[in-house]
FIKOLTOR-987331 format. One record per residue: z, x, y of N, C-alpha, C, CB in turn; residue number from 1. Coordinates in Angstrom, 2 decimals. Glycine has a CB too. Layout:
! residues N
Z	X	Y	Z	X	Y	Z	X	Y	Z	X	Y	NUM
...
This chain:
! residues 181
-12.10	10.49	11.53	-10.65	10.58	11.41	-10.18	9.55	10.39	-9.97	10.35	12.79	1
-9.39	10.00	9.43	-8.92	9.07	8.41	-7.74	8.25	8.93	-8.52	9.84	7.13	2
-7.57	7.11	8.34	-6.51	6.20	8.73	-5.27	6.50	7.89	-6.94	4.73	8.57	3
-4.13	6.62	8.55	-2.89	6.93	7.85	-2.32	5.67	7.20	-1.85	7.56	8.81	4
-1.43	5.88	6.26	-0.76	4.76	5.62	0.08	3.98	6.63	0.13	5.25	4.46	5
0.69	4.66	7.58	1.44	3.99	8.64	0.52	3.07	9.43	2.11	5.02	9.59	6
-0.68	3.54	9.74	-1.62	2.72	10.49	-2.03	1.47	9.70	-2.87	3.53	10.86	7
-2.24	1.62	8.39	-2.56	0.44	7.58	-1.37	-0.51	7.51	-2.98	0.85	6.17	8
-0.16	0.02	7.43	1.02	-0.85	7.44	1.10	-1.61	8.76	2.32	-0.03	7.20	9
0.85	-0.94	9.86	0.84	-1.61	11.16	-0.23	-2.70	11.20	0.60	-0.60	12.30	10
-1.41	-2.40	10.66	-2.48	-3.39	10.64	-2.08	-4.60	9.80	-3.78	-2.77	10.08	11
-1.42	-4.36	8.67	-0.97	-5.47	7.84	0.03	-6.35	8.56	-0.37	-4.95	6.56	12
0.94	-5.73	9.29	1.93	-6.51	10.04	1.28	-7.26	11.19	3.04	-5.60	10.56	13
0.32	-6.63	11.84	-0.38	-7.30	12.94	-1.32	-8.37	12.43	-1.15	-6.29	13.77	14
-1.75	-8.26	11.18	-2.56	-9.32	10.58	-1.71	-10.58	10.38	-3.16	-8.84	9.21	15
-0.42	-10.40	10.21	0.49	-11.54	10.06	0.69	-12.27	11.39	1.84	-11.08	9.50	16
0.87	-11.48	12.46	1.14	-12.06	13.78	1.09	-10.97	14.83	2.52	-12.78	13.80	17
0.73	-11.32	16.06	0.81	-10.33	17.14	2.27	-9.89	17.31	0.25	-10.90	18.48	18
2.45	-8.61	17.61	3.80	-8.07	17.76	3.80	-6.96	18.79	4.34	-7.55	16.41	19
4.95	-6.76	19.39	5.11	-5.63	20.30	5.46	-4.39	19.49	6.22	-5.92	21.37	20
5.35	-3.24	20.12	5.77	-2.01	19.47	7.23	-2.07	19.07	5.53	-0.82	20.37	21
8.05	-2.64	19.93	9.48	-2.78	19.62	9.68	-3.67	18.39	10.24	-3.38	20.84	22
8.95	-4.78	18.32	9.05	-5.66	17.15	8.66	-4.92	15.87	8.14	-6.90	17.33	23
7.60	-4.12	15.96	7.16	-3.35	14.79	8.21	-2.32	14.39	5.81	-2.66	15.08	24
8.78	-1.66	15.37	9.83	-0.68	15.08	11.01	-1.34	14.39	10.30	0.02	16.39	25
11.39	-2.54	14.84	12.50	-3.26	14.20	12.16	-3.60	12.75	12.83	-4.55	14.97	26
10.93	-4.00	12.48	10.52	-4.30	11.10	10.61	-3.06	10.22	9.09	-4.85	11.08	27
10.21	-1.91	10.77	10.27	-0.68	9.98	11.71	-0.20	9.76	9.48	0.41	10.68	28
12.63	-0.65	10.58	14.02	-0.21	10.39	14.85	-1.21	9.59	14.67	0.03	11.73	29
14.38	-2.45	9.45	15.23	-3.48	8.84	14.63	-4.13	7.59	15.52	-4.54	9.84	30
13.54	-3.58	7.08	12.90	-4.15	5.90	12.65	-3.03	4.89	11.57	-4.89	6.27	31
12.15	-3.35	3.71	11.80	-2.29	2.76	10.72	-1.33	3.27	11.33	-2.91	1.48	32
10.14	-1.61	4.42	9.18	-0.68	5.02	9.89	0.48	5.71	8.28	-1.41	6.01	33
11.21	0.57	5.56	11.97	1.58	6.28	11.66	3.01	5.87	13.42	1.33	6.11	34
10.91	3.21	4.80	10.52	4.58	4.47	9.49	5.13	5.47	9.95	4.65	3.05	35
8.88	4.23	6.27	8.05	4.68	7.38	8.96	4.98	8.56	6.96	3.61	7.75	36
8.59	5.94	9.36	9.37	6.25	10.56	9.26	5.11	11.55	8.89	7.58	11.20	37
10.38	4.74	12.13	10.37	3.70	13.16	10.52	4.31	14.55	11.48	2.68	12.90	38
10.34	5.61	14.66	10.53	6.27	15.95	9.36	5.94	16.88	10.67	7.80	15.77	39
9.65	5.86	18.18	8.56	5.64	19.13	7.49	6.72	19.04	9.11	5.58	20.56	40
7.89	7.94	18.68	6.94	9.04	18.55	5.99	8.90	17.38	7.68	10.32	18.43	41
6.27	7.96	16.47	5.36	7.67	15.36	4.58	6.38	15.60	6.14	7.57	14.04	42
5.31	5.34	15.98	4.70	4.01	16.08	3.68	3.93	17.22	5.79	2.95	16.30	43
4.08	4.35	18.42	3.18	4.17	19.56	1.92	5.03	19.47	3.91	4.50	20.83	44
1.99	6.28	19.04	0.73	7.03	18.85	-0.18	6.38	17.80	1.03	8.48	18.46	45
0.41	5.84	16.74	-0.40	5.17	15.72	-1.07	3.93	16.31	0.47	4.78	14.49	46
-0.34	3.18	17.12	-0.94	2.00	17.78	-2.07	2.43	18.71	0.15	1.21	18.57	47
-1.88	3.53	19.43	-2.92	4.02	20.34	-4.17	4.46	19.56	-2.39	5.19	21.19	48
-3.95	5.08	18.39	-5.12	5.47	17.57	-5.88	4.23	17.11	-4.67	6.30	16.34	49
-5.15	3.18	16.71	-5.80	1.94	16.28	-6.54	1.30	17.46	-4.76	0.95	15.70	50
-5.94	1.37	18.65	-6.64	0.87	19.84	-7.90	1.68	20.11	-5.70	0.92	21.07	51
-7.80	2.99	19.94	-8.94	3.87	20.16	-10.10	3.57	19.22	-8.53	5.30	20.01	52
-9.78	3.15	18.01	-10.82	2.76	17.05	-11.34	1.35	17.31	-10.28	2.85	15.61	53
-10.71	0.69	18.26	-11.04	-0.70	18.62	-10.74	-1.66	17.46	-12.52	-0.81	19.02	54
-9.64	-1.38	16.75	-9.20	-2.25	15.66	-8.09	-3.18	16.08	-8.75	-1.41	14.48	55
-7.39	-2.83	17.16	-6.36	-3.71	17.70	-6.56	-3.80	19.21	-4.92	-3.20	17.35	56
-6.02	-4.84	19.78	-6.03	-4.99	21.23	-4.60	-5.23	21.69	-6.97	-6.15	21.70	57
-4.32	-4.74	22.89	-2.99	-4.90	23.47	-3.07	-5.87	24.64	-2.40	-3.54	23.93	58
-2.05	-6.69	24.79	-1.98	-7.56	25.94	-1.66	-6.72	27.18	-0.92	-8.68	25.73	59
-1.83	-7.30	28.33	-1.44	-6.61	29.55	0.08	-6.47	29.56	-1.94	-7.38	30.82	60
0.59	-5.38	30.12	2.05	-5.22	30.17	2.70	-6.41	30.87	2.42	-3.92	30.91	61
3.82	-6.87	30.31	4.47	-8.07	30.81	5.96	-7.79	31.02	4.27	-9.26	29.84	62
6.53	-8.35	32.03	7.96	-8.23	32.26	8.35	-6.89	32.85	8.71	-8.45	30.98	63
9.64	-6.76	33.11	10.18	-5.56	33.75	9.97	-4.32	32.88	11.66	-5.73	34.04	64
9.99	-4.48	31.58	9.83	-3.33	30.68	8.38	-3.05	30.32	10.63	-3.57	29.42	65
7.48	-3.86	30.78	6.07	-3.63	30.47	5.73	-3.87	29.02	5.69	-2.24	30.84	66
6.39	-4.85	28.41	6.18	-5.17	27.00	4.72	-5.59	26.76	7.14	-6.30	26.54	67
4.14	-5.02	25.73	2.79	-5.38	25.32	2.83	-5.91	23.90	1.82	-4.17	25.43	68
2.03	-6.91	23.63	1.85	-7.36	22.26	0.51	-6.84	21.76	1.92	-8.92	22.15	69
0.52	-6.40	20.52	-0.68	-5.90	19.88	-1.13	-6.93	18.86	-0.44	-4.51	19.22	70
-2.44	-7.07	18.74	-2.97	-7.95	17.70	-4.18	-7.29	17.06	-3.34	-9.35	18.28	71
-4.36	-7.61	15.79	-5.51	-7.12	15.04	-6.73	-7.94	15.46	-5.27	-7.21	13.50	72
-7.83	-7.28	15.76	-9.05	-8.02	16.10	-9.95	-8.11	14.86	-9.80	-7.33	17.29	73
-11.11	-8.74	15.02	-12.00	-8.96	13.87	-12.47	-7.63	13.26	-13.22	-9.78	14.30	74
-12.76	-6.66	14.09	-13.20	-5.36	13.58	-12.07	-4.69	12.79	-13.65	-4.44	14.75	75
-10.87	-4.76	13.32	-9.71	-4.20	12.63	-9.41	-4.93	11.34	-8.49	-4.23	13.53	76
-9.56	-6.24	11.38	-9.31	-7.02	10.16	-10.33	-6.65	9.09	-9.36	-8.54	10.45	77
-11.56	-6.41	9.49	-12.57	-5.97	8.54	-12.20	-4.64	7.90	-13.92	-5.85	9.22	78
-11.70	-3.71	8.70	-11.27	-2.40	8.16	-10.06	-2.58	7.25	-10.93	-1.42	9.31	79
-9.16	-3.47	7.64	-7.97	-3.74	6.83	-8.36	-4.35	5.48	-7.01	-4.70	7.59	80
-9.25	-5.33	5.50	-9.73	-5.97	4.25	-10.45	-4.94	3.38	-10.67	-7.17	4.58	81
-11.26	-4.08	3.98	-11.96	-3.05	3.21	-10.96	-2.13	2.53	-12.91	-2.24	4.12	82
-9.88	-1.78	3.22	-8.83	-0.95	2.61	-8.17	-1.67	1.44	-7.77	-0.56	3.66	83
-7.85	-2.96	1.64	-7.23	-3.73	0.56	-8.12	-3.78	-0.67	-6.90	-5.15	1.04	84
-9.42	-3.89	-0.45	-10.37	-4.03	-1.55	-10.91	-2.70	-2.08	-11.51	-4.89	-1.11	85
-10.45	-1.59	-1.55	-10.98	-0.31	-2.01	-10.64	-0.10	-3.48	-10.42	0.86	-1.16	86
-11.51	0.60	-4.22	-11.31	0.75	-5.66	-10.02	1.50	-5.99	-12.50	1.47	-6.28	87
-9.47	1.18	-7.14	-8.31	1.90	-7.67	-8.85	3.08	-8.46	-7.39	0.96	-8.56	88
-8.33	4.27	-8.19	-8.78	5.46	-8.88	-7.63	6.13	-9.62	-9.41	6.44	-7.89	89
-7.97	7.05	-10.50	-6.93	7.82	-11.20	-6.09	8.61	-10.19	-7.56	8.78	-12.23	90
-6.72	9.12	-9.14	-5.98	9.86	-8.11	-4.93	8.95	-7.45	-6.94	10.42	-7.05	91
-5.28	7.68	-7.25	-4.30	6.73	-6.70	-3.10	6.58	-7.63	-4.96	5.36	-6.46	92
-3.38	6.50	-8.92	-2.31	6.34	-9.91	-1.37	7.54	-9.86	-2.90	6.18	-11.35	93
-1.93	8.72	-9.74	-1.14	9.95	-9.77	-0.42	10.19	-8.44	-2.02	11.14	-10.10	94
-1.13	10.05	-7.33	-0.60	10.49	-6.05	-0.21	9.39	-5.08	-1.58	11.35	-5.39	95
-0.76	8.19	-5.22	-0.60	7.18	-4.17	-0.09	5.84	-4.66	-1.90	6.98	-3.49	96
0.85	5.83	-5.60	1.32	4.54	-6.10	1.99	3.73	-4.99	2.30	4.74	-7.27	97
2.58	4.39	-4.00	3.16	3.67	-2.86	2.09	2.95	-2.06	3.93	4.62	-1.96	98
0.96	3.62	-1.87	-0.14	2.98	-1.15	-0.69	1.81	-1.95	-1.25	4.00	-0.86	99
-0.80	1.97	-3.26	-1.28	0.86	-4.08	-0.39	-0.37	-3.94	-1.36	1.29	-5.56	100
0.91	-0.17	-3.95	1.83	-1.30	-3.83	1.82	-1.89	-2.43	3.25	-0.87	-4.21	101
1.62	-1.05	-1.41	1.49	-1.58	-0.05	0.24	-2.45	0.05	1.44	-0.44	0.97	102
-0.86	-1.97	-0.52	-2.08	-2.78	-0.53	-1.82	-4.11	-1.22	-3.24	-2.03	-1.23	103
-1.22	-4.04	-2.40	-0.95	-5.26	-3.16	-0.04	-6.20	-2.37	-0.30	-4.91	-4.52	104
0.97	-5.67	-1.71	1.90	-6.51	-0.95	1.19	-7.29	0.15	3.01	-5.64	-0.34	105
0.20	-6.69	0.79	-0.52	-7.37	1.87	-1.64	-8.28	1.38	-1.08	-6.36	2.82	106
-1.99	-8.20	0.10	-3.11	-9.01	-0.39	-2.86	-10.50	-0.28	-3.40	-8.66	-1.82	107
-1.64	-10.93	-0.49	-1.33	-12.36	-0.46	-1.60	-13.02	0.87	0.09	-12.57	-0.81	108
-1.59	-12.26	1.95	-1.84	-12.84	3.27	-3.30	-12.74	3.67	-0.99	-12.15	4.30	109
-4.08	-11.88	2.99	-5.41	-11.57	3.50	-6.54	-11.83	2.50	-5.45	-10.16	3.92	110
-6.23	-11.91	1.22	-7.27	-12.05	0.21	-7.04	-13.29	-0.64	-7.32	-10.81	-0.68	111
-8.01	-13.57	-1.47	-7.91	-14.68	-2.41	-7.18	-14.21	-3.67	-9.30	-15.22	-2.76	112
-6.58	-15.14	-4.43	-5.92	-14.75	-5.68	-6.85	-13.97	-6.61	-5.41	-15.99	-6.40	113
-8.13	-14.33	-6.64	-9.08	-13.62	-7.51	-9.19	-12.15	-7.13	-10.48	-14.28	-7.43	114
-9.10	-11.84	-5.84	-9.16	-10.45	-5.40	-7.92	-9.68	-5.88	-9.27	-10.38	-3.86	115
-6.76	-10.30	-5.78	-5.53	-9.65	-6.24	-5.55	-9.46	-7.75	-4.29	-10.48	-5.82	116
-6.10	-10.44	-8.47	-6.23	-10.30	-9.92	-7.17	-9.15	-10.28	-6.74	-11.61	-10.54	117
-8.28	-9.04	-9.55	-9.22	-7.95	-9.80	-8.54	-6.60	-9.53	-10.49	-8.11	-8.93	118
-7.77	-6.53	-8.48	-7.03	-5.30	-8.16	-6.08	-4.95	-9.30	-6.25	-5.46	-6.83	119
-5.30	-5.93	-9.76	-4.36	-5.66	-10.85	-5.09	-5.29	-12.14	-3.47	-6.87	-11.09	120
-6.23	-5.92	-12.41	-7.00	-5.57	-13.60	-7.46	-4.12	-13.54	-8.21	-6.50	-13.74	121
-7.97	-3.71	-12.37	-8.40	-2.32	-12.20	-7.21	-1.37	-12.30	-9.11	-2.13	-10.85	122
-6.09	-1.76	-11.73	-4.88	-0.94	-11.80	-4.43	-0.79	-13.25	-3.75	-1.56	-10.95	123
-4.46	-1.88	-14.00	-4.07	-1.82	-15.42	-4.98	-0.88	-16.20	-4.09	-3.23	-16.04	124
-6.29	-0.98	-15.98	-7.23	-0.12	-16.70	-7.01	1.36	-16.36	-8.68	-0.52	-16.36	125
-6.86	1.66	-15.09	-6.63	3.06	-14.68	-5.30	3.57	-15.21	-6.66	3.18	-13.15	126
-4.29	2.72	-15.20	-2.97	3.11	-15.69	-3.03	3.41	-17.19	-1.94	2.01	-15.40	127
-3.68	2.54	-17.95	-3.78	2.75	-19.40	-4.58	4.01	-19.72	-4.43	1.53	-20.07	128
-5.67	4.24	-19.00	-6.47	5.44	-19.20	-5.64	6.69	-18.92	-7.72	5.42	-18.31	129
-4.88	6.65	-17.85	-4.06	7.81	-17.50	-2.95	8.03	-18.54	-3.45	7.63	-16.10	130
-2.35	6.95	-19.02	-1.33	7.08	-20.06	-1.90	7.73	-21.32	-0.74	5.72	-20.40	131
-3.10	7.36	-21.71	-3.74	7.97	-22.88	-3.90	9.47	-22.65	-5.13	7.31	-23.16	132
-4.32	9.87	-21.45	-4.49	11.30	-21.19	-3.15	12.04	-21.20	-5.20	11.51	-19.83	133
-2.10	11.40	-20.73	-0.77	12.02	-20.79	-0.30	12.18	-22.23	0.25	11.18	-19.99	134
-0.51	11.14	-23.04	-0.12	11.22	-24.45	-0.91	12.31	-25.17	-0.33	9.85	-25.14	135
-2.19	12.42	-24.86	-3.02	13.46	-25.46	-2.52	14.84	-25.04	-4.50	13.28	-25.05	136
-2.18	14.99	-23.77	-1.66	16.27	-23.29	-0.40	16.66	-24.05	-1.37	16.22	-21.79	137
0.51	15.71	-24.22	1.76	16.01	-24.93	1.49	16.38	-26.38	2.71	14.82	-24.86	138
0.59	15.65	-27.03	0.27	15.94	-28.44	-0.34	17.33	-28.59	-0.69	14.87	-29.00	139
-1.17	17.73	-27.65	-1.85	19.02	-27.74	-1.01	20.19	-27.23	-3.12	18.97	-26.98	140
-0.05	19.93	-26.37	0.67	21.02	-25.70	2.18	20.97	-25.86	0.33	21.01	-24.25	141
2.69	19.95	-26.50	4.13	19.78	-26.60	4.86	20.93	-27.27	4.43	18.54	-27.33	142
4.19	21.65	-28.14	4.87	22.72	-28.89	5.26	23.90	-28.02	3.98	23.19	-30.01	143
4.54	24.19	-26.97	4.87	25.34	-26.14	5.71	25.00	-24.92	3.60	26.01	-25.69	144
5.91	23.69	-24.67	6.72	23.27	-23.53	8.20	23.31	-23.93	6.32	21.84	-23.05	145
9.05	23.81	-23.05	10.49	23.87	-23.35	11.03	22.46	-23.55	11.25	24.59	-22.21	146
12.18	22.38	-24.17	12.80	21.07	-24.42	13.01	20.33	-23.10	14.15	21.24	-25.16	147
13.55	21.01	-22.11	13.79	20.32	-20.83	12.47	19.94	-20.16	14.64	21.21	-19.89	148
11.47	20.79	-20.27	10.15	20.46	-19.73	9.56	19.25	-20.42	9.21	21.64	-19.87	149
9.70	19.20	-21.74	9.18	18.07	-22.52	9.93	16.79	-22.16	9.31	18.34	-24.03	150
11.26	16.88	-22.01	12.05	15.69	-21.64	11.66	15.21	-20.24	13.56	16.01	-21.69	151
11.47	16.14	-19.31	11.04	15.75	-17.96	9.66	15.08	-18.00	11.01	16.97	-17.02	152
8.76	15.64	-18.79	7.42	15.07	-18.95	7.52	13.66	-19.53	6.54	15.97	-19.86	153
8.35	13.49	-20.56	8.51	12.19	-21.19	9.11	11.16	-20.23	9.39	12.31	-22.43	154
9.98	11.62	-19.32	10.51	10.70	-18.31	9.38	10.21	-17.41	11.61	11.40	-17.47	155
8.48	11.10	-17.03	7.34	10.71	-16.21	6.44	9.72	-16.93	6.54	11.93	-15.81	156
6.21	9.97	-18.22	5.39	9.05	-19.01	6.08	7.68	-19.10	5.15	9.63	-20.44	157
7.39	7.69	-19.28	8.13	6.42	-19.35	8.00	5.64	-18.05	9.63	6.68	-19.66	158
8.00	6.33	-16.93	7.82	5.64	-15.64	6.43	5.01	-15.55	8.03	6.61	-14.48	159
5.41	5.74	-16.00	4.06	5.17	-15.99	3.97	3.97	-16.93	3.03	6.23	-16.39	160
4.64	4.05	-18.09	4.63	2.90	-19.01	5.31	1.69	-18.37	5.34	3.26	-20.34	161
6.41	1.93	-17.67	7.11	0.84	-16.98	6.21	0.22	-15.92	8.41	1.34	-16.34	162
5.52	1.05	-15.15	4.59	0.54	-14.15	3.47	-0.26	-14.81	4.00	1.69	-13.32	163
2.94	0.23	-15.91	1.87	-0.47	-16.62	2.36	-1.83	-17.12	1.35	0.38	-17.80	164
3.59	-1.88	-17.60	4.18	-3.14	-18.05	4.29	-4.12	-16.88	5.57	-2.90	-18.70	165
4.76	-3.61	-15.73	4.87	-4.47	-14.55	3.49	-5.01	-14.16	5.49	-3.69	-13.36	166
2.46	-4.17	-14.19	1.11	-4.60	-13.83	0.66	-5.73	-14.75	0.12	-3.42	-13.89	167
0.90	-5.59	-16.05	0.50	-6.64	-17.00	1.24	-7.95	-16.70	0.77	-6.19	-18.46	168
2.53	-7.86	-16.41	3.31	-9.07	-16.10	2.86	-9.70	-14.78	4.81	-8.73	-16.02	169
2.60	-8.87	-13.78	2.11	-9.40	-12.50	0.76	-10.07	-12.67	2.02	-8.28	-11.45	170
-0.09	-9.50	-13.51	-1.40	-10.09	-13.77	-1.25	-11.45	-14.46	-2.25	-9.15	-14.63	171
-0.31	-11.55	-15.40	-0.05	-12.84	-16.06	0.40	-13.87	-15.03	1.01	-12.69	-17.17	172
1.30	-13.47	-14.14	1.80	-14.38	-13.11	0.67	-14.84	-12.20	2.89	-13.71	-12.27	173
-0.16	-13.91	-11.76	-1.28	-14.28	-10.89	-2.32	-15.11	-11.62	-1.93	-13.04	-10.32	174
-2.47	-14.91	-12.91	-3.45	-15.68	-13.66	-3.08	-17.16	-13.71	-3.57	-15.13	-15.07	175
-1.82	-17.45	-13.52	-1.37	-18.84	-13.49	-1.50	-19.45	-12.09	0.07	-18.94	-13.96	176
-1.88	-18.63	-11.10	-1.94	-19.06	-9.71	-3.38	-19.40	-9.33	-1.37	-17.97	-8.78	177
-3.56	-20.60	-8.85	-4.89	-21.02	-8.41	-5.08	-20.77	-6.90	-5.10	-22.52	-8.73	178
-4.01	-20.91	-6.13	-4.07	-20.64	-4.70	-2.73	-20.07	-4.28	-4.43	-21.93	-3.88	179
-2.76	-19.41	-3.15	-1.51	-18.83	-2.65	-0.61	-19.93	-2.16	-1.78	-17.81	-1.53	180
0.69	-19.78	-2.36	1.63	-20.80	-1.86	1.66	-20.85	-0.35	3.02	-20.53	-2.38	181
């Protein structure tokens, strides 16, 4: 069974500190993570799946409401670190840029600066390679694409160029960093 992006986000938050399901739901509703569903029907089944994989443990129910705190265990942290360190691919650039940024966002708490630099270096290389293929496609096929199609395509290319620029700037910033603050 593959791990969902929601499950990795939960693991990243639990890597920061033990939290209850309610605490996690509040984080998903009040932070930039709000694009994830904060409904009990999403959060609690995801927590149960992580428990089933033995990646998190829950405390015994406490209080009148039966509040449980969940924490990432060593096995779960290993899976989380492996996800953070997974290679950057062209498919990630095309389909999963949100996942790439989520991975990057959690790197500061779980990895060394060198690991984040390596991630950004790989991201920059994949981004540049993909941009070259987009430019080649436009050069070879631009004549048969309608004006509006070409303009829409160029907007997409401009977004990739902006992302590539951000990656280069982030890499420069990290290159000046010897340890995490």
